[in-house]
Structures are given as structure tokens and as C-alpha cells.
N, C-alpha and C positions, 0 to 999 in steps of 0.2 A: 762476685764469685771469681775465684782465681781462674785464669784462662789456661787451659792445657794446650801445650804446643808440642807437636812431634815433628821435628825438623829433619826431613830426609832429602837427599839429593835426588834430582830427577832420575827415574828408573832405578832407584836404589833403596836399600833399607839400612838404617844405622842401628847400633845396639839399643838405643833408647826406644826406637820404633818397634824393635823386636820384642823387648821386654814389656812394652805396653800391650802387646797382643798375646804373647805366648802363655801368659799366666792365667788365661781365662778358658782354657779347654777348647780352643778353636782350631787346634792343629789337626791337619789331615794326616794320612799315612805317608810313608816314605818308601814305597816299593820301588824297585829298580825297573826301569823301562828303557830300552835302547832308543837313542835319538831317532826320531822320525818314524818309530814303529807303532802301529796301532794294534793293541792286543786283540786277538781273534775273538775273545769272549766279550768284547765291548759291545754294548747295545746302546743305541742313541734314540732319543725321543725328541722329535722335531715339532715345534710350535710356531705360531704366527703371532707377532705383535702387529695389529692392523695399521699401525703407522705406515707400514710398508706399502699399503694400498690406499692411504688416506685420500689421495688426490682423486680417486674414483668416486668418492662420496657414497660408498655402499652402506646400507643399513646393517645392523648387527646380524639380522637374520640372513642377509645375503653374504656377509663375511663368513658366517658359519657354513653355509652351503658351499661356498667356494673352497674353504679349508678342507671340507670333506671330499669334494671332487678332486682337489689337487693332491690329496694324500697326506695332509698334515695330521698329527696325532693330538695336537692341543692348540688352544687359542688363549691369548691374553686380551680379553675385551677391555676397551677403554670405558671408564665409568660413565662418561658422557653418552656413549652409545648404549650402555645398559639402561641409563635413565630414559633415553628416548624409546627403547624397546619396551620398558615397563609402561610408559605413558601410552604407547600404542597397543597395549594389551598382548604383546608378543612374547613376553618373557617365558611363560610356561611352554609355549611351542618351541622356543629356542632350546630350553633345557631338555625337552624331549628329543629334539633333533640331535643334540650332542650325545645324549644317552644311547639312542638307537644306533648311532654311527660309531660309538666308542671314542668320541672327541672330548678330551679333557678340558674343562675350564681351569686353566693353569693358575692365572694371577690377574688381578685387576690393575689397570693403569689409571691412577687418579693423581690429583695434584692438590689435595687439601693442605693448607698452610699450617701444619701441626707444630712447627718448630720456631715460628717467628717470635721475636722478643716481646712485642706488645701483648700484654696479658689478655686484653679484651679480644684482639684479633686471634690470638692463639686459642682461646676458648672456643671461638667461632670455628676455627680450623679443626679443632678436636671433635666438635659436634658434626662437622662435615665428614670427617674421617669415619666417625661412628656410623653415620647414615650410609656411607659408601661400603663399609664392611657388611652392614646388614643387607645391602643390595647384592654384594658378592655372595653372601651366604645363600640368598634366595636363588641366585644363578647356579649354585652348586660349586662355587670356588672355595679354595682353602687359603689363598694368599692374596695380599694386596700390596702394591708398591708404596713405600714411604720415602719419597724423594725430598730433597731440600727445597721444596717450593716456598717462594717468598723470601728466601735467604740465599739465593743462588749467586748473585753477583750484581754488577752495576751499582745502583744506589741502595741496594738492599743492606740492612744492618748486619753487622758481624755477630755470629753466634759461636761461642767457645765449644770445644768438644765436650767439656763437662756439662754444659747446658744442654747439648744434644743428648747426652746420656739420660738426664732427668726427663727430657721430653719424649725420647724414644721409649723409656720405661713406661710412661703414661699411655702411650699408644699400644704398647704390648699388653698392658692391663686391659684395655678395651678389647683387644684381640681375644683375651681369655673369656670375656663376656659374650662375644659374638661368634667365636669359633673360627675366625678368620685372622691369620697371622700376618702382621705387617712386616714386609721385607725392606730393610734399610737399604736405600739406593743412594749411590754417590754419582755426581755429575762432574765430568772432567773440567768444565769451565767454571764451576762454582768456586767462590772464594771461601766458602764455609765447609763444604763436604765434597772434596774433589778427588780424593785418593783412597785406594783400598785400605791402606794402613789406618787412615782416620776412621773409616767405617768399622774396621776390626776393633779399634779401641772402644768406640761407642757401643758396639754390640757386646763385647766382652765385659765392659764395665757396667752394663745394665743389670747383670746378675739374673737374667731371666732364662729359663730353660728352652724357650722357643725362638731365641734370636735367630735371624736369618739375614743374609746379605744378597742383594741383587747386583751382580757384577755385569759388566758390559765391555766387550772387546774394544770398542771405540773409546768409551769413557776412560778405560784404563790407560790407553795411549794418550788421550787428550789431556788428562790430568797429570801425567808423568808417573803413573804407577808401574812398578815392575810386574811382569806376568809371573815372575817367580813367587809373588805374593799369593798366588793360588794355592801354594803348598800349605798355607796357614788356614785353609778352609777344610771343612769336613762334609760328608754327604748331607748331613742334616742342616748345615749352615749355608749351603749353596743350592737352593732348590731350582734357581733359574739363572741361566747365562744368556744375556742378549748377544746375538751373533750379527756381526757386520764387519766391514773392513774399511780401510782409509787409504787415501793416496799419499804419495811422498811430498806432494805440494798441494796446497800451501803448507807453511811451517806448522808444526804441531800446535803451537799456542794460538794460531789463527784459524784452525779448523772449526767449522760449524756443523750442526746436525745434518744439513743438506749435503755436506761433502761425503757422507758415508757411501760406500760402494758395496757391490756384491761381495760376500766372502770369497776370498781367493783372487779377487781382481785388484787388490791393494797390496800393502806391504806388511800386514799382520803376520807374525811368526806362527803359522798354523801347526807345524810339526811340533814345536815346543809346547804350544797350548794343549795339543792332544796328549803329549807325554805327561804334562803336569796333571791333567784331569785323570789320566789313567793311574799315575803314581799315587794319587790321593784317594783312589777308589771313588772318584766323583762322577756322578751320573745326573747332572742337572738337566732340566728341560732346556733344550737349545732353541731359543726363540728368535726368529728373524726380525730385526728391527732396523729399518732404514727410513729416511725422510727425503729420498732423492726423486725429485720431480721428473728426471730424465727417464725413470722407469715406469712412468704413468702414461706412456704414449702408445701402448699396445692394448691389451684387454686385461682385466683383473686376473682371469684364470691363467693367462700366459705369464703374467708377472709372478704369480704365486708358484707356478711350476718351475720357472727359472730359478726363483729363490730357493726352493726346496732342493733342486738339482745342485745348485752352488753349495749349499750346506753339506749335502752328502759327499760332494767331492772333497771338501776340506777335512771332513771328519772320518770318512771311510776310505779315502784315497781313490 
């Protein structure tokens, strides 16, 4: 199969990259917002990706309790934690806790290898994804992440964008059956799916009405995506934005997940990100996701309160 290549300079878009995405109806609005200005009508929905407190080894039931206490409106449970909760007979209680407190189960974080080249391994990955979707549906969630697991880098085999299209289309079809939509995720360090424009091409070419992309402030920087690319998304195609920040050192290409810092404590261009979200009428779940062990030295509730306060500061001023 012919390999599709979209060659863009770091932090830029070329004509070919634009045409690869613009023809598929993924364009957001183009309203005018003054630089650095947060519209007074903007409302923000804050969620937690429990990676942020993973070092505390809290059960999913405890994660939910902490989210409620700290004031979050949503949670992105890890599939591994959902499995453990189901095995412990706690899933019904957790769903009730969320419903009673108004805590939304936003999106499931799983790592099924749905896009790998080997047909046997891919079939196994698709079956895993289908089970994960069923578990998310049982938990009351509507979305599940579809990252480039198994084809992310190192010795992993290369997958072309057109191959990603076919494989994402297959996952979307499973979503139609389960009622849980897979959100295409790109990882900045991936050699196969590292940039927003690549995810836009795959999503647009899939030809499915429920395509969605999971963007991440850190991964956009790490992979060399321009934040201006957020202009090519719409409210329906950006249900979740992972929120984090990054330091000026080490160099972009050498940053790792553990280098992420609190939003506002790094060099991310928050004023411009706010402007772009507002201009496109985008209102994604803003989900805090860090893997920084330095933040696991207090208590889980203190960590969560700090994270929520940091998010509010960068989005609400």
C-alpha cells in the first residue's frame, strides 16, 4: 500500500498538509478574539486523568471520591483501573457515586494495539479494544482513547497514514456497535502518529461521522505541531484536551512524559491556546494529565487541588 506522507516543518503547516485536512469538514470557526482575551461567556469543564496521581496507587473508587472532593467535573478512568474495579465488584457503586455527584465519566484511557501491522496481533488488539469499549459503556462513558500503541517508536514497525485510516475506520465501526466512540490520539514522540496534522488526515479520510481527536498540550509541542492547528478542529471533533505544560529544558526532542509540569509553570503559550479554543467555539473537556513524580510527595487531595487551581489560572486568568 502506498505510504502517505505529509511533510511539514516543525511548528508549521504547508499547503499539502492543509489540503489533506481541509477537505474533510474538520474546520472549526474563525471568530475574532483579541490576543490574550478570554471571552466572558466561556465556560470550562475540568476533568482529571488519574495519571496525575498514579504514584499514590489509589483505587478507582478512591480516585472518584478525590475528584468529587477536589471539585473536578469529570474523570478519565484508566481501563486497567476499571477492570480492577469490576473484578472487585465496585463498578456499580462507582457509577452511582459519579451520578450522585454529577461527575462525568469523560473518556477511557486504554492501550489496545489496534493499529499494529501484524494481522494476528492486530486482531487481538481489536478484540481488546472491543472489550475495553464494553467496559467503558458499563461505566457510563461515551469515549475511549485510541493511541498509537505498539507502533509508537523504538523498534516498533512503521505504519503509513493510509494504513492508519483503514484501522481507525475499523475501530470506529466497533464504536458504532458498543456506543463508545474511539478518540484518535497522537503521541509527540511517536514515529507513526506524532502530529496533529497526521491525526487530522487519518480522521478526515476515515469518512466516519463520529471521528474525534484527542489533543494534548504537551504532545503537540513534543511532536512539533503548531498550536494554530487547533483552528482545524470543531466542537464535535475535539471532545477532550489533555492539559499540562513543559519546561524550556531539556530540548523539545528529548522531553519525556515525566518532564510535564503544572499548567502555567512551563513555556506553553496559554493566551494563544485560549484564543484558538474561543475562536473555534471549542469547549473540550480540559483534563489534567501529568506523570511527574515530584508532585506525589504531598497527599492526593492536595495534588488534585493544586492541579485544578493551576488549570483555572491558565484558562480563566
